[in-house]
N, C-alpha and C positions, 0 to 999 in steps of 0.2 A: 661603375656599373652602367650608368646611363650611356656612356660612349660605347660600351660593349653591346648593349642591347640595340643601339642604333644599327649595328651590323645586321641584325635580323631584318630590320626594315630595308636596309640596302640589299640584302640577299633576295628579298622578294622583288624589289624594284629591278634588280639585275636580270630577272627573267625577261625584261624588255631591254635594258641598257647594255647588257653584255653583248648583244648582237652587233653593236657598233665596232667591236674589235676586228671584224673581218669585212664589214661593209655596212629564214625556210621554216607545214604544214600549214607559211605565209597565209594571207587571206585566201579565200576560195577563188583562185584565178591568179594568173601571172601578169595581167595587164588590166587597166582600169575598165575597159570595155567588157572583158570577161567577168571581172568582179561584179560589175553592175548587173550582168546577165546570169548571176548565180554560179559562176565558175565554169560555164560551158565554153567550148572552144574546139573540141576534137573534130566537129563538122562545120563549125561556124566561124573560126578564126580567119582573119585576113592574111594575105600573103606576108604581111609585115610582122605578124605575131605568130605565124605558123610554127616557128622553132620552139615555142613554149608549149605547144599542144599536140600538133600533128605535122610532121615534116612534109607530108604529101600536099598540104594546103599551100605551100609556097608556090605551087604551080597553078593556083586558082587566082586569077587576076583579070581585070578589065583590059580591053585593048588600049585604053588611054594610060595604063600604068607602065612606067618605065623604071622608076627608082623610088625607094622609100627609106626613111630614117626614123627610127624610134629611139628617142634619147631624152630622158629615160622613162621607164615605167617603174613606179615605186608603190609598194603595198605594205601596210602594217596592220596586224591584228593582235588583240589581247583577249584572253579568255581566263576569267577568274571565277570558276564555278563554285568554289568553296568560300568565296569572299575572304580570301586569305589576307589581302592587303588591309581590309578593315579590321580583321581579327588581330593582326599584328599591332595595329594602332591601339585597339582596345586593351590588349595585353600590356603594352608599354605604359599606358595610363595607370592601370591598377598596380603594375609592378613599381612604378615610381612612388605611388601612394604607400605601398607596403614598405618600400625601402626607407621612406621618411619615417614611418611609424616605428620600424625596428631601430633606426638610429636614435630616435627620441625616447625609446622605451626604457633605456638604462638597464636592460636585462630583464625587465618585467614582461609578462605575457602581452601580446598584442591582440587586437580584436579577432575573434574566431570568424566573424562574418567577413572581415577583410581578407583573411587567409583563404577562406572558402571561395571568395570572389576571384582571388588570384589563381587558385587551382582550376576553377572553371574556365578562366580566360586562357590559361596555359593549355588545358586539355582541348579546348575548342579549336586550337591550331593543328592538332594531330593529323598528319597525313593530308593536310590542306595543300592544294596545288595551284600554281599560277603559270599559265603558258602564254608565250608571246612569239610571234612570227614576223619576219621581215622578208620581203622579196624585192629585188632590184634587177631590172632587165634592160637591155639595149640591143638594137639590131640595125643592120644596114642590108637592104634587100634589093636585088636586081632580077625582076621576073622577065622571062622571055620564053619563046616557043622551043628553044633548043634545050636549055637546062637552067631552070630558075634556081637562084642561089641566094642565101642569106647568111651573112656573118653575124653571129650573135654572142652575147654573154649574159649570164644570169647568176645571181647570188641568192640563195635561199637559206635562211637561218631559222632554226627552231630552238627555243630555250624554255627551260622548266625550272621552277623553284618549288621545293617541298619542305615542309616542317615535320620533323619526327620527334615526338615527345617521349621521353624516357620515364617509365613508371616510377623509377627510384626518386625522381624529383618531387613526386607527390606522396610517397609512402611515409606515413607517420607524421605528416605535417599538420600542425594546428597552431592555435594562438600561443600556446606555451612552448611549442617547438617549431618556430617559423623556418621557412626554407633558407638554405645557404645561397643567397642570390649570386654570389661570386663563383660558385662551383656547380652550376647547373649542368646536367649531362644531356639534356635535350639538344638536338642539333638541327642544323639547316643545311640542305643540299641544294646546290645550284648547278645546272648542267646546260651546255649550249653546243649545238652542232651546226656547222656551216658547210654548204655545198656550193662551190663556185664553178660554173661551166663556161668554157670558151670553145665554140665549135662552128662548123660550117654546115648549113642545111642545103641539101640539093634535092630537087624534085622535078618530075616530068609527068605530063599528062599524055594519055594515049586514047585516041578516039576509037570507039568500037561500035560503029553504026550498024543497026539492024533495021529491018523493015518496020517493026513496031516501035523501036526506039532509035530514031535516026541521029539524035544528038547525044547518045550514051557515051560516057568516057570514064576511064579509070586513071587515077593519079597515084604515083608511088613516091616516097620520099625517105631520105636517110640523113641522120645528123651525127657524124663522128665528132667526138669532142674530148678535150682534155678536162679533167675534173679534179679539182682540189678539194680535199676534205679537211675540215678544221674542227677540233673538239676540245672542250675544256670542262673540267669539273672542279668545284670547290665545295668543301664541307667542313664544318667545325661546330663545336659545342656553342650554345648561345653565349655562355659566359666568357668564351675565348675569342669570339668574333671581333675583328677590328678591320679598319680600312685596308690593311695590307693584303687581306684575302682577295682584294679586287684588282691586284696588279697582275695582269695575265701575260705580260710580255714573255716571261720565262716559263709559263705554266702550260700553255696550250700545246696540243699535239697536232701535226698536220701530215698529209700524205698526198701524192699526186698519182692519178691513174688515168687510164683510157676508158671511155664508156661510149655507149651507142644508143640512139633513138631511131625508131622506124615508124612509118605511117603509111596508111592506105586510105584512099577516098574514092567513093563510087558515086557517080551522078547519072541516074537513069534519064533525067531531064535536067535542064540547066538550073531549075529552081530548087531541086532536092539533092541533098548530099548525105551520104552515110559514111562515117569515118571510123577508123580504128587506129589506135596508137599504142606503141610499146616504148616506154621510156626507161632509161637506165637498165638496159638488158643485162649488164654485167654487175652482179652483186658486189658491193664493197662494204668493208667494215673498218672502223678506226677506233682504237681504244684511247680513252682520255688519260690524262695524268692521274696519279693516285694522290689524293689529298693526305697530308700528314695526320695521323691518328693522335688522339690525346695521349698524354703521358700515362703509362700504366695500362693502356688499352690497345696494344698492337693489333693491327688488322681491323680495327673498328670501321675505318673508312676504306673503301675500295674504288678502283677505277670503274668507269662505265663504258659502254660501247655504242658508238654511233652507227646506224644502219642506213645503207642505200640499197634498196631492193627494187627489182623490176616492178613497174607499174603499168597496168594495161587498162585502157579505157575505150568504151564504145560510145559513139555519138551519132545523132541525126539532126538535120536542120532543113528548114524551108526558108527560102529567102527570095524576095523580089526587090524591086527598086525602092519600096517604101516600108517593107515589113520583113522582119526576121524572127523566127521561132526556133529554139534549139533545145536539145535534151542530151545529156551525157550521163553515163553511169560507170563508176569504177568497178572493175571486175574482181578486185581483191582488196583486202585491207592493206593500208600502208602503215608500217611500224617505224618509229623513229629511233628508239633506244632499246637495246636488247633486254635490259634489266627492268623495263617498265611496261606495263600493260597499256601503253598509250598508242592506240591504233585508230586510224580514221578511214572511212569509206563513205562516199557520197553518191546520191542520185541528184542530178541538177537540172533545173529548168530555167530558161531565159527567153526574153523577147526584146525587140528593139523596133522603135518607130523612127523612120528616117524622113526628115523634112527637107526635100530638095537638095540633099547632100550638104546642107548647111548646119543643121542641128539634129541631134539624135536623143531620144528619150528611151531609157532602158530600165528593166526590172527583172528580178530573178529570185529563185528560191533554191536552197541547197538542203536536201533531206539527208540527215546523218543516218548511216546504217550501222553505227556502233554506239556503245554507251560512253565512249571517251569524248564525244563531241555533241554539240547541240545543233538543231536545225537553224539556219540563218536566212534572213531576208535581205535583199539588196536592191539598190536603185542607183541610177546615175544619169549623167547628161554628157553629151559630146558636142563640141562646137568645131565646125570645119569649114570656115569661110572659103569660098571658091574651090572647095575640095582639095586644097593644097596643104594648109597648116591646120593641125588638129590638136585640140586640148580636150582631155577626157577626165572626168571625176566620178568616183563611185564611193558609196557608203554601204556598210554592211552591219547588220544588227541581229543578235540572237539572245535567247534567254540566258540567265546566269552570268551576267556581266560579260557578254561576248560582243566585242566591237571591232570594226575594221574600216579601213579607208584606203583608197588607191588613187593615184594621179599619174598622168602620162602626157607627153608631148610627142607629136609626130609630124613628119613632113613627107608628102608624096608628090610625084609629078609624072 
C-alpha cells in the first residue's frame, strides 16, 4: 500500500516534473526582464524579445543595434493554492499509521479517533489543485531600417494535478469497520499541455511626421509560426497508482499546425509607446489520451482537451535613457483546458531603472482579474557590461504558495 500511495505524491509532483517531457500560463512574462517588470512587454519589450510580446517592437531599436541573440530565456512558476502537496504528505502519514494499526489489530476494532483523523485527511485533499508552468525561449534578431527580423522559438508548458475524493471511501467507515486501504476509489488526475513555437518575426516602422508631432511613427509586425501542441493526461485510483503511470513515451498526443501573431506600436514622441498585440490568432485544440478506467467502471476516466485561443493585449510605456515605466492589460481571459475552469487574465505594471547601460533594477506587479490566480509581485536585476553581454534574473511571489523565477542570457552588438 505504501508504494501505491507514493503514486499520489508523484502525481502531485508531476504537475511540475511532467513538463520536462517536451522541454506554458509560465511565469508572468516570457523573459526575465518582463517577469521582473510584472509581465509587461507589449509596449516595452526590446527588439530581441519582441517575438514573445508584440512583433511590431522588433522594429524598435537604437542606431547602434545591428544584431542580437537571446539564448536562452527560462521561467518556472508553481502555484499550490490549496496546499495540496502538504495535504498529501499529511494523508500519507496518517494512512501509514492506520495501516499499521489495522495489521496489528488481529481483526479487532481500531481507534475511532485514528479513523476519523484518516477520513479528515482524505477529505482535505478533495478537489485540491497544484499548477506549474515552464517557459523556454530563444531568439536571433537582425534589426534594420528595411525590414527588421527575428528568428525565434518558444516552449510553454502548463500542468495541473487534482485530487478527487470518492464519498464511498468514507461511507460507513469507523473503528469497527476500517477502510479497505487496498481498494480506495478516490483518484488523482494529472494533465499537461505544451505549446512549442518556431517562427519568424518581421516588423517595420513608418514615420508619420506632423507639425505638432514631428517624430511620430507607427510600427507593424507579424510572426508566422509553426506550432506543435503536446498533451498528456493520466488518472487512476489512489490504490492502483504506481510508477508505470508516469511513462509518457507512448501516452502523449501531439499535433502540428500553423499560427500567427500580429502587433502594432504607435509612438507620438520617442519616449512614449502604445502597443497592441494579437497572439495565436488561429484557435487550436488537442485532445489528450484517455487513461484506462478501473475494472468494472468503464468510462470513469475521460480524455481532456488542451486549448490554444487568441490572446489580445494592450500596453503603454514611457522610456528614456535611465527610466522605463510600463503597463499592460489582457483584453480577454486565457483558458488552458476545456474541461477546467482554469482561466487567467491580468493587468500588469512594471518599472526599470537603468544605470549607465551596465546595471538595471526592476520591479513589477500583476493584478489578477480572475479567481483562478492570485496577484503577484516581482523584482529583478540585469547586468550588461559594455552593453554587449547581458544576464537577467527575476523572482516572482504571490499569496497561496505562488512562486516563480526566470533567468536569461543575451548578446547584442
